[in-house]
N, C-alpha and C positions, 0 to 999 in steps of 0.2 A: 963164335960159339960153334963147337964141334957138333957133328951129327948125333953122337951119343948123348951129349949134354942136352941138345934140343929134344931128343926122344924122351929122355928122363924127365925133362921139364914138362913136356906135353902129357906125360903119364902120371904126373905127381898127383897124389890123392887130394881131394878137396880139403880145405883147412878144417880143423876141428872147431867145435863150438868156441866162439870167442870167450876169452876169460872175462868174467865180470868182477867188479870190485866192490868191497864194503868201504864205507868211510867212517873213520873213528874221529870223533870230536875231542881233541885234547882239552878244549875249553869246557865242555860239558861232561867229559869223561863217560861218554856214551856213544853208541853207534847211531848214524843217521838213519832215519826211517825212509821208506820209499818216497820218491818224488820230493825229497827235501822237506818233508812235513814233520819236523820235530825229531826227537831222539828217543832211543830205547836202550836199556841196559842188556836186553836179550838179543844176542847175535842172530838168532833164528828169525827175529822180527825186523832185522836191518834191511834196508833197501839194497838192491843190486844195481850198480851203475856201470855203464860202458867206460872203457878207458878214456875216451875224450871228455866225457862228462866228469869223471872222477878227477882227472887232471885239472879241469876248469875250476872245480870247487877247491882243490888243494891250493892252486895258485892264488885264487881269490882270498882264501884264508891267510895265506902267507903275506898278503898285502897289508894285513893289520899291523905287521911289524913286531908282533909279540910271539917269539919263537915257541914258547910253551903252549900257545893256543892254536897252533897250526893244525889243520885237519890232515889226517894221514889216510892213504889208500892202501887197502890190503886185498890181495887176490881172494876171491870168494869161492872156497871149495865147500860145497854144500854138505859133503860127507862129514864135515866137522860137527854139524848139528843133526845129522840124520834126516835132513830135509831134501826132498826131491823136487826140482823145479823144471 
C-alpha cells in the first residue's frame, strides 16, 4: 500500500446508512410485514430487513423447490412511498 493510498483510506468518509430491504412474497403476492409477521399489499407497511436477514429468508424460501414461490428482496428506498424512517 502506498502512502497516498493509506492516507486516502484513513480519510475515507464513514459508510452511508446501510441499505435495508423489502421482501416480496411471490407465494402470497404481497410484501412481508415487519418482524416476519404476515403480509401486506401496501409497500409503506412492509418491513425493512438488513441484508443478512433478507438473504436468509430468500434462501429459506428457495429451499421449498418451487421457483414461482421464492421470496425476493428489493432495496428499500423510502422515497418511493414518501415515508421517512
